[in-house]
KOLSELUM-365071 format. One record per residue (C-alpha): x, y, z; residue in three letters. Coordinates in steps of 0.2 Angstrom, whole numbers, plus 5000, padded with zeros to 4 digits. Example, Ala and Ser with C-alpha at 12.3 -4.5 7.8 and 13.67 -1.06 7.14 Angstrom:
% KOLSELUM-365071
506249785039ala;506849955036ser;
This chain:
% KOLSELUM-365071
509850984942met;510050794944asn;509550814962phe;507850894957ile;507550754944leu;507950614956tyr;506850694969phe;505350734959phe;505450564949thr;505450474966gly;503950584972leu;502950554956leu;503150364954val;502850344973ser;501150434972ile;500650344956ile;501050184965gly;500050224980val;498450294971leu;497750124967pro;496850054982leu;498049924991gly;498149845008ile;499049995016val;497750115010asn;496349995017val;497249995034ala;497450185034val;495550205029ile;494950085042asn;496050165056thr;495450335052thr;493550295052ile;493650185067lys;494850295077glu;495550455070asn;496850525058ile;498250535071ser;498050345074ser;498150325055ala;499850415054leu;500550285065lys;500350165050ile;500750285037val;502550325041phe;503150145046pro;502250085030ala;503350215020ala;504950155028ile;504449975024gly;504250025006glu;505950105006leu;506649935010ile;505649854996leu;506349994984ile;508149964989phe;507849774987phe;507149804970ala;508649914965ile;509849774970cys;508949624962tyr;507649684950tyr;508549594935lys;508549424945ser;506849444952ile;506049484936gln;506749324929gly;506149224944phe;504349294943ile;504249264924ser;504749084927glu;503549054942asn;501849104937ser;501149034953trp;501549204961leu;500149284951glu;498949164958tyr;499549194976val;499249374973ile;497449344967val;497049234981leu;497649364994val;496549494986leu;495049374986ile;495249325004val;495449515009leu;493949564999gly;492849425007leu;493449465024ile;492949645022leu;491249615015ile;490649465025phe;491749475041gly;491049515058lys;491949595073lys;491549605091asn;491749785096cys;491249925108ile;490250055099lys;490150245101asp;488550345101glu;488550345082asn;488550155081gly;490350155075glu;491550015081cys;492950105092ile;493749965101val;493949785094ser;494049645106lys;495549545100lys;496649425110arg;498149485101phe;498449655093gln;499949705083leu;500449895086ser;499950015072lys;501750055069glu;502149865067gly;500649835056leu;501149985045gly;502949925043phe;502449745039leu;501149795027leu;502349915018gly;503749785018leu;502849625014phe;501849684999asn;502149574983pro;501049694972thr;502049844977val;503649754974leu;503149704957ile;502749884953tyr;504449944959trp;505349814949leu;504449874933leu;504650064938val;506550034942ile;506849934926ser;505950074916phe;506850214924leu;508550134923ser;508350104904ala;507550274899thr;507750414912met;508850394927ile;510050254932pro;509450174948leu;510850044952gln;512050004967leu;513450104958asn;512350264956thr;512950404967glu;512350384985leu;511750564986leu;510650544970leu;509950374977leu;509650464994ser;508650604986val;507650474976phe;507250384992phe;506750545001ile;505550584986gly;504750414987ala;504550425006phe;503650595005ile;502550534990gly;502050384999lys;501650475015ser;500650625008ile;499650504997thr;499150395012leu;498850545023tyr;497650605009ala;496750445010tyr;496650465028gly;496050635028lys;494650595015cys;494050455026ser;493950575041tyr;492950695031ile;491750555026leu;491650495044lys;491150665050met;489750685037lys;489050505036val;488450405051lys;488750215052gly;490050225038ile;491250095044thr;490249935037ser;489850025021thr;491750075018ile;492249895022asn;491049825009lys;491549954996ile;493449914999ile;493049734999gly;492149744982ser;493549844974leu;494849714980leu;493749574972leu;493649674956ile;495549694956val;495649504958ala;494449474944leu;495449594932ile;497049494937gln;496249334933ile;495749394916ile;497549454913lys;498149284918ile;496949194907ala;497249294892tyr;
């Protein structure tokens, strides 16, 4: 019974954490639109693995990190700045590319390009917003539902991690699949999607600013 509880808890909280638009979601959407769903999957699974490392880190140090964040409010401003920069780049940024017959950018001309696997892993691992989410989740779950600590039975922790991995992967895949459907139905969607995503990121940044101010 404990195994089922740990698995579905990991699955559910992971899905909830991925549903709001984040940098990994943006990468998956853009890759699907510009290329295809298979290319997006090269980002999805490494990103899920990167997030598992974040979860383990949060389990190990969530009490210490919570204290550090509460004493260093500047971290909230850094997150806001990152959101604003990403949003402005997506809205106003221009890329040199090779276009297909539908006018879609299919190959960007870049001097250096990180592999999709590497990009997915880094986006999943170095993600302060997701780390804060997991710190809150683990703190809440440990206090109310299931213990998530280093002294928790290894098999139970493993089941929780498996659930979290599956939840992250299937939700990101769903983002990619929806983007692919839009790509097939709407021509010239890339620039529109970029502007929509950029606007959403700016809205999230504005909400965060309001929370900090009040």
